[in-house]
CHARMM-style PDB file with segment names, atoms N, HN, CA, C and O in Angstrom:
ATOM      1  N   MET     1     -81.771-110.583 170.609  1.00  0.00      PROA
ATOM      2  CA  MET     1     -81.262-110.427 169.265  1.00  0.00      PROA
ATOM      3  C   MET     1     -79.739-110.467 169.267  1.00  0.00      PROA
ATOM      4  O   MET     1     -79.120-110.950 168.319  1.00  0.00      PROA
ATOM      5  N   ARG     2     -79.153-109.968 170.317  1.00  0.00      PROA
ATOM      6  HN  ARG     2     -79.656-109.575 171.088  1.00  0.00      PROA
ATOM      7  CA  ARG     2     -77.693-109.927 170.404  1.00  0.00      PROA
ATOM      8  C   ARG     2     -77.102-111.336 170.347  1.00  0.00      PROA
ATOM      9  O   ARG     2     -76.082-111.553 169.694  1.00  0.00      PROA
ATOM     10  N   GLU     3     -77.738-112.295 171.029  1.00  0.00      PROA
ATOM     11  HN  GLU     3     -78.567-112.119 171.560  1.00  0.00      PROA
ATOM     12  CA  GLU     3     -77.230-113.667 171.015  1.00  0.00      PROA
ATOM     13  C   GLU     3     -77.346-114.277 169.619  1.00  0.00      PROA
ATOM     14  O   GLU     3     -76.493-115.060 169.204  1.00  0.00      PROA
ATOM     15  N   LEU     4     -78.402-113.914 168.903  1.00  0.00      PROA
ATOM     16  HN  LEU     4     -79.096-113.278 169.241  1.00  0.00      PROA
ATOM     17  CA  LEU     4     -78.593-114.442 167.552  1.00  0.00      PROA
ATOM     18  C   LEU     4     -77.488-113.962 166.617  1.00  0.00      PROA
ATOM     19  O   LEU     4     -76.982-114.727 165.795  1.00  0.00      PROA
ATOM     20  N   LEU     5     -77.121-112.697 166.748  1.00  0.00      PROA
ATOM     21  HN  LEU     5     -77.532-112.076 167.415  1.00  0.00      PROA
ATOM     22  CA  LEU     5     -76.136-112.121 165.838  1.00  0.00      PROA
ATOM     23  C   LEU     5     -74.716-112.591 166.121  1.00  0.00      PROA
ATOM     24  O   LEU     5     -73.874-112.584 165.223  1.00  0.00      PROA
ATOM     25  N   GLN     6     -74.440-112.995 167.347  1.00  0.00      PROA
ATOM     26  HN  GLN     6     -75.124-113.001 168.077  1.00  0.00      PROA
ATOM     27  CA  GLN     6     -73.094-113.454 167.666  1.00  0.00      PROA
ATOM     28  C   GLN     6     -72.748-114.736 166.923  1.00  0.00      PROA
ATOM     29  O   GLN     6     -71.580-114.984 166.622  1.00  0.00      PROA
ATOM     30  N   ASN     7     -73.740-115.539 166.628  1.00  0.00      PROA
ATOM     31  HN  ASN     7     -74.689-115.338 166.872  1.00  0.00      PROA
ATOM     32  CA  ASN     7     -73.500-116.816 165.960  1.00  0.00      PROA
ATOM     33  C   ASN     7     -73.427-116.692 164.437  1.00  0.00      PROA
ATOM     34  O   ASN     7     -72.987-117.625 163.765  1.00  0.00      PROA
ATOM     35  N   LEU     8     -73.851-115.560 163.890  1.00  0.00      PROA
ATOM     36  HN  LEU     8     -74.209-114.803 164.436  1.00  0.00      PROA
ATOM     37  CA  LEU     8     -73.855-115.370 162.439  1.00  0.00      PROA
ATOM     38  C   LEU     8     -72.665-114.528 161.996  1.00  0.00      PROA
ATOM     39  O   LEU     8     -72.138-113.721 162.762  1.00  0.00      PROA
ATOM     40  N   ASP     9     -72.251-114.730 160.750  1.00  0.00      PROA
ATOM     41  HN  ASP     9     -72.679-115.386 160.128  1.00  0.00      PROA
ATOM     42  CA  ASP     9     -71.188-113.882 160.210  1.00  0.00      PROA
ATOM     43  C   ASP     9     -71.801-112.892 159.209  1.00  0.00      PROA
ATOM     44  O   ASP     9     -72.938-113.063 158.768  1.00  0.00      PROA
ATOM     45  N   LEU    10     -71.049-111.883 158.870  1.00  0.00      PROA
ATOM     46  HN  LEU    10     -70.126-111.744 159.229  1.00  0.00      PROA
ATOM     47  CA  LEU    10     -71.538-110.796 158.025  1.00  0.00      PROA
ATOM     48  C   LEU    10     -71.881-111.279 156.618  1.00  0.00      PROA
ATOM     49  O   LEU    10     -72.846-110.809 156.015  1.00  0.00      PROA
ATOM     50  N   LYS    11     -71.097-112.211 156.099  1.00  0.00      PROA
ATOM     51  HN  LYS    11     -70.313-112.593 156.589  1.00  0.00      PROA
ATOM     52  CA  LYS    11     -71.332-112.709 154.741  1.00  0.00      PROA
ATOM     53  C   LYS    11     -72.691-113.399 154.641  1.00  0.00      PROA
ATOM     54  O   LYS    11     -73.406-113.220 153.655  1.00  0.00      PROA
ATOM     55  N   THR    12     -73.049-114.181 155.649  1.00  0.00      PROA
ATOM     56  HN  THR    12     -72.468-114.326 156.450  1.00  0.00      PROA
ATOM     57  CA  THR    12     -74.334-114.870 155.655  1.00  0.00      PROA
ATOM     58  C   THR    12     -75.483-113.870 155.681  1.00  0.00      PROA
ATOM     59  O   THR    12     -76.478-114.037 154.975  1.00  0.00      PROA
ATOM     60  N   LEU    13     -75.342-112.838 156.490  1.00  0.00      PROA
ATOM     61  HN  LEU    13     -74.534-112.702 157.064  1.00  0.00      PROA
ATOM     62  CA  LEU    13     -76.387-111.815 156.567  1.00  0.00      PROA
ATOM     63  C   LEU    13     -76.521-111.049 155.256  1.00  0.00      PROA
ATOM     64  O   LEU    13     -77.633-110.728 154.834  1.00  0.00      PROA
ATOM     65  N   LYS    14     -75.389-110.753 154.608  1.00  0.00      PROA
ATOM     66  HN  LYS    14     -74.486-111.013 154.950  1.00  0.00      PROA
ATOM     67  CA  LYS    14     -75.434-110.044 153.326  1.00  0.00      PROA
ATOM     68  C   LYS    14     -76.135-110.881 152.265  1.00  0.00      PROA
ATOM     69  O   LYS    14     -76.927-110.359 151.481  1.00  0.00      PROA
ATOM     70  N   GLU    15     -75.845-112.175 152.239  1.00  0.00      PROA
ATOM     71  HN  GLU    15     -75.202-112.600 152.876  1.00  0.00      PROA
ATOM     72  CA  GLU    15     -76.483-113.064 151.265  1.00  0.00      PROA
ATOM     73  C   GLU    15     -77.984-113.156 151.512  1.00  0.00      PROA
ATOM     74  O   GLU    15     -78.766-113.183 150.561  1.00  0.00      PROA
ATOM     75  N   ALA    16     -78.395-113.205 152.776  1.00  0.00      PROA
ATOM     76  HN  ALA    16     -77.760-113.183 153.548  1.00  0.00      PROA
ATOM     77  CA  ALA    16     -79.817-113.262 153.103  1.00  0.00      PROA
ATOM     78  C   ALA    16     -80.524-111.974 152.697  1.00  0.00      PROA
ATOM     79  O   ALA    16     -81.655-112.009 152.212  1.00  0.00      PROA
ATOM     80  N   ALA    17     -79.863-110.846 152.894  1.00  0.00      PROA
ATOM     81  HN  ALA    17     -78.944-110.818 153.288  1.00  0.00      PROA
ATOM     82  CA  ALA    17     -80.449-109.568 152.501  1.00  0.00      PROA
ATOM     83  C   ALA    17     -80.590-109.486 150.988  1.00  0.00      PROA
ATOM     84  O   ALA    17     -81.601-108.999 150.483  1.00  0.00      PROA
ATOM     85  N   LYS    18     -79.594-109.955 150.270  1.00  0.00      PROA
ATOM     86  HN  LYS    18     -78.772-110.351 150.680  1.00  0.00      PROA
ATOM     87  CA  LYS    18     -79.643-109.942 148.806  1.00  0.00      PROA
ATOM     88  C   LYS    18     -80.777-110.835 148.307  1.00  0.00      PROA
ATOM     89  O   LYS    18     -81.462-110.490 147.344  1.00  0.00      PROA
ATOM     90  N   ALA    19     -80.977-111.989 148.962  1.00  0.00      PROA
ATOM     91  HN  ALA    19     -80.420-112.270 149.744  1.00  0.00      PROA
ATOM     92  CA  ALA    19     -82.051-112.901 148.572  1.00  0.00      PROA
ATOM     93  C   ALA    19     -83.425-112.270 148.808  1.00  0.00      PROA
ATOM     94  O   ALA    19     -84.375-112.560 148.080  1.00  0.00      PROA
ATOM     95  N   GLN    20     -83.530-111.419 149.813  1.00  0.00      PROA
ATOM     96  HN  GLN    20     -82.758-111.184 150.404  1.00  0.00      PROA
ATOM     97  CA  GLN    20     -84.791-110.740 150.119  1.00  0.00      PROA
ATOM     98  C   GLN    20     -84.999-109.492 149.257  1.00  0.00      PROA
ATOM     99  O   GLN    20     -86.080-108.903 149.269  1.00  0.00      PROA
ATOM    100  N   GLY    21     -83.970-109.089 148.512  1.00  0.00      PROA
ATOM    101  HN  GLY    21     -83.092-109.567 148.503  1.00  0.00      PROA
ATOM    102  CA  GLY    21     -84.064-107.903 147.681  1.00  0.00      PROA
ATOM    103  C   GLY    21     -83.765-106.620 148.441  1.00  0.00      PROA
ATOM    104  O   GLY    21     -84.169-105.536 148.021  1.00  0.00      PROA
ATOM    105  N   ILE    22     -83.056-106.740 149.559  1.00  0.00      PROA
ATOM    106  HN  ILE    22     -82.728-107.620 149.901  1.00  0.00      PROA
ATOM    107  CA  ILE    22     -82.717-105.588 150.390  1.00  0.00      PROA
ATOM    108  C   ILE    22     -81.298-105.155 150.061  1.00  0.00      PROA
ATOM    109  O   ILE    22     -80.388-105.982 150.005  1.00  0.00      PROA
ATOM    110  N   LYS    23     -81.112-103.869 149.846  1.00  0.00      PROA
ATOM    111  HN  LYS    23     -81.851-103.198 149.891  1.00  0.00      PROA
ATOM    112  CA  LYS    23     -79.778-103.337 149.603  1.00  0.00      PROA
ATOM    113  C   LYS    23     -79.286-102.691 150.895  1.00  0.00      PROA
ATOM    114  O   LYS    23     -79.791-101.638 151.286  1.00  0.00      PROA
ATOM    115  N   PRO    24     -78.310-103.303 151.561  1.00  0.00      PROA
ATOM    116  CA  PRO    24     -77.900-102.831 152.879  1.00  0.00      PROA
ATOM    117  C   PRO    24     -77.133-101.519 152.907  1.00  0.00      PROA
ATOM    118  O   PRO    24     -76.996-100.934 153.981  1.00  0.00      PROA
ATOM    119  N   GLY    25     -76.640-101.039 151.811  1.00  0.00      PROA
ATOM    120  HN  GLY    25     -76.751-101.514 150.938  1.00  0.00      PROA
ATOM    121  CA  GLY    25     -75.936 -99.761 151.806  1.00  0.00      PROA
ATOM    122  C   GLY    25     -74.440 -99.932 151.649  1.00  0.00      PROA
ATOM    123  O   GLY    25     -73.958-100.999 151.266  1.00  0.00      PROA
ATOM    124  N   ARG    26     -73.719 -98.883 151.945  1.00  0.00      PROA
ATOM    125  HN  ARG    26     -74.110 -98.017 152.256  1.00  0.00      PROA
ATOM    126  CA  ARG    26     -72.294 -98.861 151.662  1.00  0.00      PROA
ATOM    127  C   ARG    26     -71.452 -99.611 152.692  1.00  0.00      PROA
ATOM    128  O   ARG    26     -70.609-100.424 152.314  1.00  0.00      PROA
ATOM    129  N   CYS    27     -71.656 -99.361 153.960  1.00  0.00      PROA
ATOM    130  HN  CYS    27     -72.340 -98.700 154.267  1.00  0.00      PROA
ATOM    131  CA  CYS    27     -70.873 -99.989 155.026  1.00  0.00      PROA
ATOM    132  C   CYS    27     -71.807-100.624 156.047  1.00  0.00      PROA
ATOM    133  O   CYS    27     -71.946-100.113 157.158  1.00  0.00      PROA
ATOM    134  N   PRO    28     -72.440-101.716 155.692  1.00  0.00      PROA
ATOM    135  CA  PRO    28     -73.408-102.304 156.619  1.00  0.00      PROA
ATOM    136  C   PRO    28     -72.721-103.041 157.769  1.00  0.00      PROA
ATOM    137  O   PRO    28     -71.630-103.590 157.619  1.00  0.00      PROA
ATOM    138  N   THR    29     -73.380-103.037 158.893  1.00  0.00      PROA
ATOM    139  HN  THR    29     -74.267-102.591 159.015  1.00  0.00      PROA
ATOM    140  CA  THR    29     -72.927-103.830 160.029  1.00  0.00      PROA
ATOM    141  C   THR    29     -73.905-104.977 160.210  1.00  0.00      PROA
ATOM    142  O   THR    29     -74.970-105.002 159.594  1.00  0.00      PROA
ATOM    143  N   LYS    30     -73.540-105.915 161.049  1.00  0.00      PROA
ATOM    144  HN  LYS    30     -72.674-105.895 161.549  1.00  0.00      PROA
ATOM    145  CA  LYS    30     -74.417-107.048 161.287  1.00  0.00      PROA
ATOM    146  C   LYS    30     -75.760-106.592 161.855  1.00  0.00      PROA
ATOM    147  O   LYS    30     -76.808-107.118 161.481  1.00  0.00      PROA
ATOM    148  N   VAL    31     -75.726-105.625 162.749  1.00  0.00      PROA
ATOM    149  HN  VAL    31     -74.875-105.198 163.054  1.00  0.00      PROA
ATOM    150  CA  VAL    31     -76.954-105.151 163.384  1.00  0.00      PROA
ATOM    151  C   VAL    31     -77.841-104.406 162.388  1.00  0.00      PROA
ATOM    152  O   VAL    31     -79.061-104.574 162.402  1.00  0.00      PROA
ATOM    153  N   SER    32     -77.243-103.589 161.528  1.00  0.00      PROA
ATOM    154  HN  SER    32     -76.252-103.453 161.516  1.00  0.00      PROA
ATOM    155  CA  SER    32     -78.050-102.833 160.572  1.00  0.00      PROA
ATOM    156  C   SER    32     -78.723-103.760 159.562  1.00  0.00      PROA
ATOM    157  O   SER    32     -79.869-103.526 159.178  1.00  0.00      PROA
ATOM    158  N   ILE    33     -78.036-104.788 159.136  1.00  0.00      PROA
ATOM    159  HN  ILE    33     -77.105-104.978 159.448  1.00  0.00      PROA
ATOM    160  CA  ILE    33     -78.638-105.755 158.210  1.00  0.00      PROA
ATOM    161  C   ILE    33     -79.731-106.542 158.918  1.00  0.00      PROA
ATOM    162  O   ILE    33     -80.793-106.786 158.345  1.00  0.00      PROA
ATOM    163  N   ALA    34     -79.476-106.938 160.159  1.00  0.00      PROA
ATOM    164  HN  ALA    34     -78.613-106.740 160.624  1.00  0.00      PROA
ATOM    165  CA  ALA    34     -80.460-107.717 160.912  1.00  0.00      PROA
ATOM    166  C   ALA    34     -81.743-106.918 161.130  1.00  0.00      PROA
ATOM    167  O   ALA    34     -82.830-107.495 161.134  1.00  0.00      PROA
ATOM    168  N   ARG    35     -81.638-105.616 161.311  1.00  0.00      PROA
ATOM    169  HN  ARG    35     -80.755-105.147 161.308  1.00  0.00      PROA
ATOM    170  CA  ARG    35     -82.834-104.783 161.480  1.00  0.00      PROA
ATOM    171  C   ARG    35     -83.660-104.717 160.203  1.00  0.00      PROA
ATOM    172  O   ARG    35     -84.882-104.586 160.264  1.00  0.00      PROA
ATOM    173  N   MET    36     -83.012-104.807 159.054  1.00  0.00      PROA
ATOM    174  HN  MET    36     -82.019-104.914 159.005  1.00  0.00      PROA
ATOM    175  CA  MET    36     -83.727-104.748 157.778  1.00  0.00      PROA
ATOM    176  C   MET    36     -84.422-106.065 157.453  1.00  0.00      PROA
ATOM    177  O   MET    36     -85.466-106.074 156.801  1.00  0.00      PROA
ATOM    178  N   LEU    37     -83.852-107.168 157.902  1.00  0.00      PROA
ATOM    179  HN  LEU    37     -83.004-107.161 158.432  1.00  0.00      PROA
ATOM    180  CA  LEU    37     -84.415-108.480 157.593  1.00  0.00      PROA
ATOM    181  C   LEU    37     -85.668-108.747 158.417  1.00  0.00      PROA
ATOM    182  O   LEU    37     -85.760-108.308 159.564  1.00  0.00      PROA
ATOM    183  N   PRO    38     -86.635-109.466 157.842  1.00  0.00      PROA
ATOM    184  CA  PRO    38     -87.795-109.878 158.629  1.00  0.00      PROA
ATOM    185  C   PRO    38     -87.371-110.867 159.724  1.00  0.00      PROA
ATOM    186  O   PRO    38     -86.377-111.578 159.571  1.00  0.00      PROA
ATOM    187  N   ASP    39     -88.116-110.907 160.808  1.00  0.00      PROA
ATOM    188  HN  ASP    39     -88.922-110.329 160.933  1.00  0.00      PROA
ATOM    189  CA  ASP    39     -87.774-111.784 161.932  1.00  0.00      PROA
ATOM    190  C   ASP    39     -87.741-113.256 161.519  1.00  0.00      PROA
ATOM    191  O   ASP    39     -86.912-114.025 162.006  1.00  0.00      PROA
ATOM    192  N   ASP    40     -88.644-113.639 160.621  1.00  0.00      PROA
ATOM    193  HN  ASP    40     -89.316-113.013 160.226  1.00  0.00      PROA
ATOM    194  CA  ASP    40     -88.686-115.036 160.177  1.00  0.00      PROA
ATOM    195  C   ASP    40     -87.384-115.436 159.488  1.00  0.00      PROA
ATOM    196  O   ASP    40     -86.844-116.511 159.746  1.00  0.00      PROA
ATOM    197  N   ALA    41     -86.891-114.576 158.623  1.00  0.00      PROA
ATOM    198  HN  ALA    41     -87.330-113.702 158.414  1.00  0.00      PROA
ATOM    199  CA  ALA    41     -85.666-114.869 157.889  1.00  0.00      PROA
ATOM    200  C   ALA    41     -84.466-114.928 158.822  1.00  0.00      PROA
ATOM    201  O   ALA    41     -83.579-115.763 158.644  1.00  0.00      PROA
ATOM    202  N   LEU    42     -84.436-114.051 159.808  1.00  0.00      PROA
ATOM    203  HN  LEU    42     -85.156-113.373 159.953  1.00  0.00      PROA
ATOM    204  CA  LEU    42     -83.331-114.022 160.755  1.00  0.00      PROA
ATOM    205  C   LEU    42     -83.299-115.295 161.597  1.00  0.00      PROA
ATOM    206  O   LEU    42     -82.234-115.865 161.832  1.00  0.00      PROA
ATOM    207  N   ARG    43     -84.462-115.731 162.044  1.00  0.00      PROA
ATOM    208  HN  ARG    43     -85.328-115.268 161.852  1.00  0.00      PROA
ATOM    209  CA  ARG    43     -84.521-116.959 162.854  1.00  0.00      PROA
ATOM    210  C   ARG    43     -84.175-118.192 162.020  1.00  0.00      PROA
ATOM    211  O   ARG    43     -83.590-119.146 162.532  1.00  0.00      PROA
ATOM    212  N   ALA    44     -84.538-118.173 160.732  1.00  0.00      PROA
ATOM    213  HN  ALA    44     -85.014-117.398 160.315  1.00  0.00      PROA
ATOM    214  CA  ALA    44     -84.205-119.296 159.854  1.00  0.00      PROA
ATOM    215  C   ALA    44     -82.686-119.390 159.662  1.00  0.00      PROA
ATOM    216  O   ALA    44     -82.143-120.490 159.563  1.00  0.00      PROA
ATOM    217  N   LEU    45     -82.005-118.251 159.610  1.00  0.00      PROA
ATOM    218  HN  LEU    45     -82.447-117.357 159.691  1.00  0.00      PROA
ATOM    219  CA  LEU    45     -80.552-118.253 159.466  1.00  0.00      PROA
ATOM    220  C   LEU    45     -79.884-118.810 160.713  1.00  0.00      PROA
ATOM    221  O   LEU    45     -78.883-119.521 160.616  1.00  0.00      PROA
ATOM    222  N   VAL    46     -80.416-118.503 161.859  1.00  0.00      PROA
ATOM    223  HN  VAL    46     -81.229-117.926 161.938  1.00  0.00      PROA
ATOM    224  CA  VAL    46     -79.822-118.964 163.112  1.00  0.00      PROA
ATOM    225  C   VAL    46     -79.942-120.476 163.239  1.00  0.00      PROA
ATOM    226  O   VAL    46     -79.048-121.129 163.777  1.00  0.00      PROA
ATOM    227  N   LYS    47     -81.036-121.029 162.749  1.00  0.00      PROA
ATOM    228  HN  LYS    47     -81.762-120.498 162.312  1.00  0.00      PROA
ATOM    229  CA  LYS    47     -81.246-122.477 162.854  1.00  0.00      PROA
ATOM    230  C   LYS    47     -80.323-123.277 161.959  1.00  0.00      PROA
ATOM    231  O   LYS    47     -80.098-124.461 162.211  1.00  0.00      PROA
ATOM    232  N   LYS    48     -79.776-122.649 160.904  1.00  0.00      PROA
ATOM    233  HN  LYS    48     -79.959-121.688 160.700  1.00  0.00      PROA
ATOM    234  CA  LYS    48     -78.895-123.367 159.970  1.00  0.00      PROA
ATOM    235  C   LYS    48     -77.587-123.667 160.573  1.00  0.00      PROA
ATOM    236  OT1 LYS    48     -76.731-124.266 159.922  1.00  0.00      PROA
TER     237      LYS     48
END
Protein backbone atom coordinates (compact mmCIF):
# COMPACT_ATOMS: atom_id res chain seq x y z
CA MET A 1 0.00 0.00 0.00
CA ARG A 2 2.89 2.32 0.73
CA GLU A 3 4.09 2.17 -2.89
CA LEU A 4 0.59 2.97 -4.13
CA LEU A 5 0.31 6.07 -1.97
CA GLN A 6 3.68 7.48 -2.99
CA ASN A 7 2.46 7.94 -6.55
CA LEU A 8 -0.79 9.71 -5.56
CA ASP A 9 -1.27 13.24 -4.30
CA LEU A 10 -3.61 14.34 -1.52
CA LYS A 11 -5.95 16.27 -3.82
CA THR A 12 -6.65 13.18 -5.93
CA LEU A 13 -7.43 11.12 -2.84
CA LYS A 14 -9.74 13.83 -1.46
CA GLU A 15 -11.66 13.98 -4.74
CA ALA A 16 -12.03 10.19 -4.79
CA ALA A 17 -13.31 10.19 -1.22
CA LYS A 18 -15.82 12.92 -2.03
CA ALA A 19 -17.03 10.93 -5.06
CA GLN A 20 -17.58 7.90 -2.79
CA GLY A 21 -19.48 10.02 -0.26
CA ILE A 22 -16.78 9.71 2.41
CA LYS A 23 -16.02 12.69 4.62
CA PRO A 24 -12.35 12.41 5.58
CA GLY A 25 -12.47 14.78 8.54
CA ARG A 26 -10.63 17.91 9.51
CA CYS A 27 -6.95 17.12 8.85
CA PRO A 28 -6.81 14.02 6.68
CA THR A 29 -3.58 12.41 5.61
CA LYS A 30 -3.02 10.31 2.53
CA VAL A 31 -2.97 7.13 4.61
CA SER A 32 -6.16 7.94 6.53
CA ILE A 33 -8.08 8.64 3.32
CA ALA A 34 -6.67 5.52 1.67
CA ARG A 35 -7.90 3.39 4.59
CA MET A 36 -11.43 4.75 4.13
CA LEU A 37 -11.53 4.10 0.39
CA PRO A 38 -12.44 0.66 -0.95
CA ASP A 39 -9.51 -1.28 -2.43
CA ASP A 40 -11.08 -1.20 -5.90
CA ALA A 41 -11.25 2.58 -5.94
CA LEU A 42 -7.69 2.93 -4.68
CA ARG A 43 -6.31 0.62 -7.36
CA ALA A 44 -8.30 2.46 -10.05
CA LEU A 45 -6.67 5.74 -8.97
CA VAL A 46 -3.20 4.24 -9.20
CA LYS A 47 -3.80 3.04 -12.75
CA LYS A 48 -4.72 6.56 -13.93
